[in-house]
N, C-alpha and C positions, 0 to 999 in steps of 0.2 A: 675671177676665182682661179683662173688657169694656173696650175702649179702650186697654189697655196696649200699649206699644211696646217691643220688645226689639232695638233697633237698635244692637248692640254695636260695629259698625264705622262708625257715623255715615254710612252710605251713603244715607240718606234726604235728605241735603244735597248729595250729589255729583251734579253736572250730567250726567256721563257715565251714571251709573246711572239717574237720572230720565229721561234720553232713551231708555233701553231699556225701562223698565217703564211709560213713558208716564203715563197718568192713574191707574194703580193706586196703592193706598196700601200703603207698606212697613211691615210690622209686626215683621219679624224679619230680622236679618243677623248672621251669625257664621261663623267658620271651621269647617269640618267635614271629616271623613275620608271620602272616597269610595273604595270598594273595587271595583276593576274586575274584568272577567271573567278576568284572569290571577291574581286574588286578591292583587294588589298595591295597597297603600294609597296614596292621593294626596291632597295638600292641595287643598281646594276651598273655595268660599264658598256657603252656602246662604241664599237670600232667600225669605221668605214674604211675599206680598202678600195683599190681600183677594180676589184672583182666581186666583193661581197659585203654584206652587213653582218656583224658579229655581236652576239649578246654574251657578255662575260659576267660571271660572279667572281669577284676578286680576280684571280688570274687563271680561272678555269672557264674555258669556252662552253657555253651552255647550247648555243645554236648558231649555225651559219646559213645565210640565205643569199644565194647569188642574185644579182640584180635582175637577171632575165626570168627569175621565178617570182618577181614582185608584180602583182596585178595592178596596184595603184595605192594611193594614200588618201585618207580622210583626216581632216583636221577641223578643230573646233574654233569658231570665231570668238568664243567667250573666254578661252583660257589657252594654255600651251599643250593641250592634249592632242595626240595624233595616233592614227592606226595605220600600220604597214600591212596591206592586204596581200596574201599569198596566192600564187597560182598552183594549179594541180594539187599535190600533196601538202604544199606549205600552208599551214594555218596562220592566222593573223597575229601580229604583235601590237600591244596597246601600250603606248609610252606617254610620258610627259617630260618636257625639258625647256629650259630657258633658251636653249640653242635650237629650238624647233625649226625656225625658218631656215637657219643655216643647214641643219640636217636634211630637211626637205630639198634644199637647193642642191646639196652634194649628191643625195640619192638620185635626184632627177638627172643630174649631169652625167653620172656613171651609168644609169639605166639607159640614157639616150646613146651613150658611146657603145654600149653592148648591143642594144636592139635596133639602133637606127631609127627610133621613133620617140615621141614625147610621152613621158609618164603621165597617166591620168591622175589628176588631184581633184578631190571632192571637198567642198566646203559646206559645213553644216552649223546652224546657229543653236547648238545645244551644248550644255556643260558636260554632260557624260556621254561618252561615245560607246558605252557598253553594248547598246543594241546594234551597232555596226561591226562588232567583232565576231568573226567566224572562228569557232574553237576547233580543237583537234578532233573531237568526236564527230562534229558535223562534216569536217573534211574527210575523215575516214569513211564516212557513210557515202559521201558524194564529192569527189575531188573537184568537180566543176561548180560546186555551190559556193556562193560568196554573199555576205551581207553588205558589201560595198554598194552604195546607192549611186548608180552612174547618171541618174538624173541631176546629181548635184556637181557634176564635173565642171570645173572653171578653166579659164584661160591661165595656164601655169606660168607662162612667161610674164603676163601682166601682174600676176600675184607676186612674183619675185622682184619685179620692178617697184611695186608699191609697198612691199613689206620688208622691214628690217628686223633684226633680232629683237624680240619682245623682252620687256623687263618684268612681265608678269611673274609673280612669285610662285615657284613650284611647291606643290603640297609635300609635306614631309612624308617619308615612307612610314607606313604602319609597321612594317616588318623589315628589318635591315639584315635579312638573312636569305640563304638559299631555301628552296622549297623542301629539301630533304633534311636540312640540319638547322639547329638554332643554338645560340649561345644562351644558356638558361640564366646566366647572371644578368643578361640584358633583355628580359621579356618585354614585349610591347606594352605600352600604357593603354589601358582599356577602361573606358568610362562605363559605370555600371549604375542601373536604376532598378530599385526593388519594385516588384509587382505586388507580392505579399510575402509576409514573414511570420512563421509560427514558432520560430526559435527565440525564446525570451532573452537569452543571454547574448544575442547578437543584434545590436541595434543598428549598426552600420556594416554593410557587406559590400565587398569588392570581389571580383573574380579572382584576383591575385591572393585573396585570403584563403583559397582552397589549394592545398598541395596536392598535385596529381600523383597518385601512387602507382596505379596499374589499371589495365582494362579489365573490367569484370565480364563484359559481353558486348556483342554487336547485334544490331537489329536493322530493319530496313530504314529506320529514321536516324541512325547514327550510333555512336558508341556509348556505353555506360562505363563510368569510371569509378574506381575507389578513390575517395579524396579524404583529406584530413583538414579541418579548419585550424588555421594556425593560431587562432585566438582562444577558442575553448578546448582545442586538442581532441575534439570528437571526430569520429569517422562517419562518413556518409557515402551514399552512392549518388552519382551525378549524371543526369541525362541532358542533352541539349538538342535544340531544333534550330535549323538555319532559317532565318526570316525570308530569304530569297525564295524559298519554296512555298510560301503562303500566298494565296490569291489576294487577300486583303489584310494588311497588317492591322488595320483598325479594329478588326474582330478580336484581337488577342485579349485585351482587357475586358471586353464584353463577356467573353467566354470564361475567363479565368477569375474575374473579380465580380462583375455585376451579377452573373448567375451563381457565383460562389460554388462552382462545381467541385473544386478541390478543398477549399478552406473549411467547409462545414463538415467534411467527412471525418468520423472518428469511430473506428471499429478495429477490434483486436485482430481481425483476419485480413485487414487491408494494409498494404504498404503505404504509409503516410507520406505525402509530399509536404515537406516542412517549409520550404522556401522557394520562391520563384523570382528570378530577376532577369534583366535583359541588358545586353550591350547593343552596340549599333548593328552587329551582324547576326546575333543569336539570342534565343531565350533559353535559360538554364533552369533546370528543376533539381533541387537538392532533396533527397529522400532518405528515410531511415535505412541504415545499412542492414540488410537481411542476410544472415549467414545460413545458407541452405543449398538444397539440390533443386534444380528446375524440374517441373513435371515432365518435360521432354526427356531429360536424362533418366528419370525414374522409369518412364515407359520403355525407353531404349534398353535399359539394363536389367529389367525385370519382366521377362516374357511370361512367366507363370505367376501372375499376381493373384493374391487371395481376394476373394469376393468381399470379405469383411473389411479389408483396408480400402478397397474401392468404394464400398458403401460409406466408410468414414470420410473419405475425401470428397465424395459427391455431396454428403451432408453439409460440409463446411462451404463448399462452392455455392450450394443452394442458399445458405444463410446469407452469404455476401450479395448474391444477386437480388435476394429479397430485400436486404438492407438498402442497396442502391435504388431499387424500384421505389421503396417507401420515401426516399429522398429525391424523387423525381428524376432519377438518372437511368437511362437505358444503356447498357453496356455495348450492345450491338453485336459484337463477335469476340467474346472472350476466348482465349486460346491457351493451350497448355504452357506456352512460353511466358504467359502472364502470371503463372502460378509457381510459387516457391514452397518446397517442403523444408521446414526448419528442423533443427537438430532434435527438438522434442517430439517430432512427428506431426505436429500440426502444420497447417499451410497458411500462407499469406498471398493475397492476390493484388497485383498492381492496379490501382484505381486510375492511373494516368494512361489513357488511351489516346495516344497522339493522333491517330487517324480520326478520332471522334472529335477531339478538341480543335483541330485545325483542318481547313479545306486545302488539301494539297493540290497544287496545279499539276495535273498529270500530263498536260501538254508540254511541260518543260522538263519533266524528269520521269523516267520509267520506274514505277514502283512494283517490284517483284514480290507480290503478296497474293497467295493463292486464296481461293474462295471456299475451301471445303468446310468452313465453319459458319458460313452465311446462310440465313434462312431464305427460302424461296421468295417470300414477299419483298425482301430487300433487293434481291436480284431483279425481280420483275418491275418494281415500282420505286425502289429505294425508300420505301415506307418504313419508318422507324416505330416498331411496336414493342411493348414489353414482352409479348409472346415470342418475339424473335430471339430473345435471350434464352428462353426455355427450349427453343430448337437447338441452339448452340450447346446448351446443357446436355441435351440428348446426344449430340455428336460426340461430346467429350466422354460421356459414359460409354458409348459404343467403342470409342478408340481405346479406352482403358481396358475394356473387356476383351477386345479382339486384336489389339495392337495396330490397327489400321482404321482410318476413317471410312464411313460407309460410302462416301462419294469421293473419288480421287482419280485424277489423270494428270499427265505431264502438261497437257493443254488446258489452261484455266478456263477457256470457253467451254470445253467439254465437261468440266466439273459443274459449271453452272447449268449446263443442259441436263446433266444427270440429276442435280438437285431438284430441278423443276419437273422433269418428266419421268425419271427412272423410279421404279418400285423399289422400296427398301428391301434389302436382302441381308441374310446372315451367313457367315462362313459355316460350311458344313462340318469342318474337321475340328471345330471348337464347341464344346458343350457348355452351356450356362443355364441356369435355372429359368423356369418359365416366367417368374416374376420380373427378372431383369429384362427379358425380351419384351414382355408386355409394357413395361415402363418406357423402353426405347420407342416402341411403336407408337405410343400415345404422345410422346414428346416430339417425334419426328412426323407428325401429321402435317401434310403440306398446306392444309387449310388452317391458318392461325386461329380462327374462330372455333375450330374443333380440337385444337391442341390442348393437351393437359397443361393447366396453369392459366388458361384464358379466364376462367371465372374467379378464382380466388388466389391466383398466384401460387406461391410455394406452399401455402397451407394445404392445398389439395394434392400437390406433389409429394410432400413429406408423409402423407397418409397412405401412399401407395404401399402395397405389400412388400416391395423391394426394400423399404426402409424399416420393416417390422423388426422390433428389438432394439432399434437405435434410439436412445434417449437424447432428444434434441436439447433439452435444458442442460443436461450434463455436458453435451458436446459444446454448447455455446459458452459454458463456463470452464471449459477445458479440464473436466474432471473424468475424462475417459482416457485410459492408457492406450495410446496408439499401437497397432500391430506392427507398423513399419516405421523405423527411424533411420535416416540416412547416416552413413558414415562420413563425417566431414572433417577436413583439416582446418587449420587456422587461416581464415580468408585474408587477414591483415598481414601475418608474418609469412605465409606461404609464398616462396620465392618462385614457384613454378611459372607464374604468369606475370611476374614483374617485368616492367618495361619502362624505359624512360619516356615520359610524355612531355612534349614541349608545349608551351602555350600557343605557339603557332598551329600545331597540329590540333589542339583543343578547339581553337577558333575555326579552323578550316575544315573540320571533320566532314567528310562527304557522307552522303547517304550510302549505306553499305547494303547491297543486295545479297542476302544470304538465305 
């Protein structure tokens, strides 16, 4: 191989490339498949010079790794995938190429010239090398950490003697673009399978049938989008969950179909999930588009709330929890960001509680979700009781009245400790009537068997003096004129939050800690 040049793209004559690699000698250039941390394949160009490995997108250098910063290489016996492991701050690169054996040979040669020793090459008999890839976050946390399994190191000289360039077919890229950009006219082809569908005029559904218009919000489990179906022209909101963060994918249909948690719900105060479908990477939920103000915004912008409007909201929230309980569903930890105040002043609550439907593997991802709405029995034993929802109900009432939750700290472990051990207290500088205080005390009883709602559910709660004068029949039939009505713009035509959303971003949406 001495002196041979494998410049398949003729980049050694390209002025732009020469300006990037400067005085280095280019020995190899060719297209390669880079497999990113979402396990999505992308078209890239690999350049090997006498000093370093380069990863290019088109003619833009994305990363340069000097050979002396390479820890070793792991390759699969079953296909042409390989991982370049980095030393110190250099995280790993996951590639696939028909030129794999040639690339490994070249890297090994230049590594030995720079370091005066043989590069470690590991051989594994697995199709996917994902578990051997050390990502950027892991390197940032510990630069000495590596997922390279050195028990798999082989005799590299023997490997190069016995192996020639394989003809195994390279898998086509799922995305032929850069991580930050996408050509919308060529979105990736995505196979879709329907889990359930309540939209009668849509018999066949594909992800590409939904035009992404803007981001409506962000949560710990991803983004919520405003979408329009290109077939019926209707607008919806769409939420997605990445399957990678599920402990057991087999539980998906059990929870969504066999138990019929979502399909059977039909209540005017619940945001309905109309359609659920999946791709290889994600599960998507299409919901009714609700034009309104979140309860979080309401509490933030209205410090001096009227007790009458709080009673009105708590009445509806109680009706929804009662409805869910009668359908065999425990909400567990309803939060203000699950509640939307519509233009007419009535509220809708999301019945889709991602943390309830899916077991999130917390060993693989940090979920920044505080515990201020959790009942003590859930913290102590993770025991799921209907009484736990009435505890959360009391927390929301407290927060609406006092603008803060009763138990809170920047440290989540201290919140849990407060909920279990600390006596309930009320702010001294805010006056509320004795009925509201009494209801909160009875709802926030740390013993679920002594908590208001334990015996007869919402029937005993709505008979409390706090709700005196509120006609629940009229409330349930929306015949009460709300005291508070939000001032809303046009959610569809409002350009304030408009943003171009690519299908790659949609597919790759990370969990957002906010």
